C-alpha positions in Angstrom: -84.9 108.0 160.5 -85.4 104.4 159.7 -88.6 103.2 161.2 -88.4 99.4 162.1 -91.8 98.0 161.8 -95.0 99.0 159.7 -97.9 98.3 161.8 -100.2 101.1 163.0 -97.9 102.6 165.4 -94.7 102.5 162.7 -96.9 103.8 159.6 -98.6 106.5 161.9 -95.6 108.2 163.3 -93.3 107.8 160.7 -95.8 108.9 158.1 -96.2 112.0 160.3 -92.5 112.7 160.2 -92.4 111.9 156.6 -95.4 114.3 155.8 -93.5 117.2 157.7 -90.5 116.7 154.9 -87.9 114.7 156.7 -86.2 111.8 155.3 -88.0 108.6 156.6 -87.4 105.1 155.5 -88.7 101.8 156.4 -87.2 98.4 157.5 -89.9 95.7 157.1 -90.6 92.1 156.2 -90.9 91.1 152.5 -94.6 90.5 152.7 -95.2 94.0 154.4 -93.1 95.7 151.7 -95.1 94.3 148.8 -98.3 95.6 150.5 -96.6 98.9 151.2 -95.3 99.0 147.4 -98.6 98.6 146.2 -100.8 100.8 148.6 -98.3 103.2 149.9 -98.5 104.8 153.6 -101.9 105.6 154.1 -103.2 107.2 157.3 -106.9 107.9 157.9 -107.1 110.1 161.0 -108.9 112.9 162.9 -105.5 114.8 162.9 -105.5 114.7 159.1 -105.4 112.3 156.5 -102.1 111.3 154.5 -100.7 109.1 151.7 -97.3 108.6 150.2 -95.4 106.4 148.1 -92.3 108.6 148.2 -90.1 106.7 150.6 -87.3 103.9 150.8 -87.9 100.4 152.1 -85.4 97.9 153.3 -85.8 94.3 153.9 -82.2 93.4 154.5 -80.2 95.0 157.3 -76.7 94.7 155.0 -78.2 97.3 152.6 -79.4 100.0 155.3 -76.9 103.2 154.9 -76.9 106.6 156.4 -79.4 106.3 159.4 -79.2 108.6 162.5 -82.1 107.2 164.3 -84.2 103.8 164.3 -87.5 104.2 165.6 -88.5 100.7 166.7 -92.2 100.1 166.3 -92.6 96.5 166.7 -94.6 94.2 169.0 -92.9 92.8 172.1 -92.6 89.3 170.7 -90.8 90.2 167.9 -88.0 92.0 169.7 -85.6 88.9 170.1 -86.0 88.1 166.4 -85.2 91.7 165.4 -82.1 92.3 167.8 -79.5 90.7 165.2 -81.2 93.0 162.5 -80.6 96.1 164.8 -77.2 95.4 165.7 -76.3 94.9 162.2 -77.9 98.3 161.1 -76.2 100.2 164.1 -72.9 98.7 163.4 -73.1 99.9 160.0 -74.7 103.4 160.7 -73.9 104.3 164.3 -77.5 105.0 164.6 -79.2 105.5 167.9 -82.4 103.5 168.8 -85.6 104.6 170.3 -87.7 101.7 170.9 -91.6 102.4 171.4 -92.4 99.3 172.9 -94.7 98.9 176.1 -93.1 97.9 179.1 -89.3 98.1 180.2 -87.4 95.2 179.6 -86.6 96.1 176.2 -84.1 98.4 177.5 -82.2 96.0 179.3 -82.2 93.8 176.2 -81.3 96.4 173.7 -78.7 97.8 175.8 -76.8 94.6 176.2 -77.1 94.0 172.4 -76.1 97.5 171.1 -74.7 99.6 174.1 -76.2 101.7 176.9 -75.1 104.8 175.0 -77.3 104.0 172.0 -80.7 103.0 173.6 -83.0 106.1 174.1 -86.0 105.7 176.2 -89.6 106.3 174.8 -92.9 105.0 174.2 -96.0 105.8 172.2 -99.7 106.4 173.1 -102.1 106.0 170.2 -105.3 104.2 169.5 -105.1 102.9 165.9 -105.2 99.6 163.8 -104.3 98.4 160.4 -107.1 97.6 158.2 -107.2 94.8 155.3 -105.3 97.0 153.0 -102.5 97.7 155.7 -104.0 101.5 156.0 -103.9 103.0 159.5 -107.3 103.8 160.9 -106.6 106.2 163.8 -109.7 106.4 166.0 -109.2 109.3 168.5 -107.9 112.7 168.1 -104.6 112.4 170.2 -101.4 110.8 169.5 -97.9 111.1 171.2 -94.5 109.8 171.3 -92.5 110.7 174.7 -88.9 110.3 174.5 -85.8 111.1 176.5 -81.9 110.6 176.9 -80.7 107.6 179.1 -77.1 108.5 178.3 -75.2 112.0 178.0 -74.2 111.0 174.4 -77.9 111.1 173.4 -78.6 114.9 174.0 -77.6 115.8 170.5 -80.0 113.3 168.9 -82.7 114.3 171.4 -82.6 117.9 170.5 -82.8 117.1 166.8 -86.0 114.7 167.5 -87.5 117.7 169.6 -87.1 120.0 166.8 -89.0 117.6 164.4 -91.5 117.2 167.0 -92.4 120.9 166.7 -93.1 120.4 163.0 -95.5 117.7 162.8 -99.0 116.7 163.2 -98.5 114.8 166.1 -97.0 115.1 169.6 -93.1 114.3 169.9 -92.3 115.2 173.5 -89.0 115.2 175.1 -89.1 114.1 178.8 -86.6 114.7 181.6 -87.8 111.8 183.6 -88.4 109.4 180.9 -88.1 106.2 183.0 -90.9 107.5 185.2 -93.0 108.2 182.3 -92.3 104.8 180.7 -93.3 103.0 184.0 -96.5 104.9 184.2 -97.3 103.8 180.6 -96.4 100.2 181.7 -98.4 100.2 184.7 -101.5 101.4 182.9 -101.3 99.2 179.9 -100.5 96.0 181.9 -103.7 96.7 184.1 -105.9 97.9 181.1 -104.8 95.2 178.4 -104.9 92.5 181.3 -108.6 93.4 182.3 -110.1 94.0 178.8 -108.6 90.9 177.5 -109.4 88.6 180.4 -113.0 89.8 180.6 -113.0 90.2 176.7 -115.0 93.4 177.5 -114.5 97.1 176.7 -114.0 99.4 179.7 -117.8 100.4 180.3 -118.6 97.1 181.5 -115.5 96.8 183.7 -116.3 100.2 185.3 -120.1 99.0 186.2 -119.0 95.9 187.9 -117.4 96.8 191.4 -115.5 93.3 191.6 -114.2 93.7 188.2 -112.9 97.3 188.6 -111.3 96.0 191.7 -109.5 93.6 189.9 -108.1 96.4 187.4 -107.4 98.7 190.2 -105.3 95.9 192.0 -103.4 95.4 188.8 -102.4 99.0 189.2 -101.4 98.7 192.6 -99.1 95.7 192.2 -97.5 97.3 189.1 -96.9 100.6 191.2 -95.4 98.3 193.9 -93.2 97.0 191.3 -92.2 100.4 190.0 -91.1 101.4 193.7 -88.9 98.3 193.7 -87.2 99.4 190.5 -86.6 102.9 192.1 -89.2 104.8 190.4 -90.8 107.4 192.8 -94.6 107.6 192.5 -96.8 109.6 194.7 -100.1 108.2 196.2 -102.2 110.6 194.0 -100.4 109.4 191.0 -101.3 105.9 191.8 -104.7 106.6 192.6 -105.0 108.6 189.4 -103.9 105.6 187.4 -106.1 103.2 189.4 -109.3 105.4 188.5 -108.1 106.2 184.7 -110.6 103.4 183.5 -113.6 105.5 184.7 -112.8 108.2 182.5 -112.7 106.3 179.4 -115.3 106.1 176.5 -117.4 103.0 177.5 -116.3 101.2 174.3 -112.5 102.0 174.8 -110.5 98.9 174.9 -107.0 97.8 174.7 -105.0 96.9 171.5 -104.4 93.4 173.3 -108.0 92.9 173.5 -108.5 93.8 169.8 -105.7 91.5 168.9 -107.5 88.7 171.0 -110.6 89.4 169.1 -109.1 88.9 165.7 -107.3 85.8 166.8 -103.8 87.6 166.7 -100.7 86.9 168.8 -100.9 88.6 172.4 -98.0 90.6 174.2 -98.8 88.7 177.3 -95.4 87.6 177.8 -93.8 90.8 177.4 -96.3 92.7 179.5 -97.8 90.7 182.4 -95.0 88.1 182.0 -92.3 91.0 182.4 -94.0 92.0 185.6 -93.8 88.5 187.0 -90.0 88.3 186.1 -89.5 91.5 188.1 -91.7 90.4 190.9 -89.3 87.0 191.3 -86.1 89.2 190.9 -87.5 91.4 193.9 -89.0 88.4 195.8 -92.4 89.9 196.1 -96.0 88.2 195.3 -98.4 89.7 192.5 -101.2 87.4 192.7 -103.4 89.4 190.6 -101.0 89.8 187.8 -100.3 86.3 188.1 -103.6 85.2 187.6 -104.5 87.4 184.7 -101.3 86.1 183.0 -102.3 82.4 183.5 -105.9 83.4 181.9 -104.1 85.1 178.9 -101.2 82.4 178.3 -103.0 80.0 176.4 -103.8 83.0 173.7 -100.1 84.3 173.5 -99.7 82.8 170.1 -103.2 83.9 168.6 -106.6 82.0 168.6 -106.9 78.9 170.2 -108.3 76.0 168.0 
């Protein structure tokens, strides 16, 4: 397994697979490679701490060999520049690619670049960040990768990944209807990241204010409409459950986008809310709440506004 990207997501899930004794390597930028060389992979987690320096690192796609699966653990705004590297690695190794990005647009982009048969559906859920040393700080007691085949040629690799999932200190779960699961995550994350970042507040404040809660819920309703337009069948109960999800969160819970905003880092606004607007345009429908949140967050897309 080659993990492309060594942010909190890549280090955590790649580290858990490495911890279980599997062959895991990383494809990273030179600066991150130097930091990992010095510090190693370090996970601080309620699910168990882990440290290792016993893994391969690559910074050049031409040097990657003998890979069966690429776990793509990068931000949406890095996807376009990563695609040529992915193409090179897939051409050299024949590897399948499991993208753990939020949203759904990445599937189409990757399928066009490397072929439908090579792109597995999937996403990850975890609340984690990197500290100043590049160590993972995992702050709750759950973490999960959900994945599933999108092409008949992926059955064997999915069975192997499901087997790995039975032996690691995290959940790696195979799903039959992975597209529906991906859409449910996309609906939730677009709403939650949008409302927490636009208000710059955690969930407790949003739930306390009826008008603000209504905005978060309307984001869910608009996203659910787009899911239906894309052929994803959601029941009214499923939609209402997503709309009320924020009410059961810890009052201090917030999104990774809001955390990035507070740190002055780039935001996935184009990948999440922007992607929703492109789908709305494709289907000729209006999504005024998403459009408003997108407009509010767009100036912060590249990080802190000076």
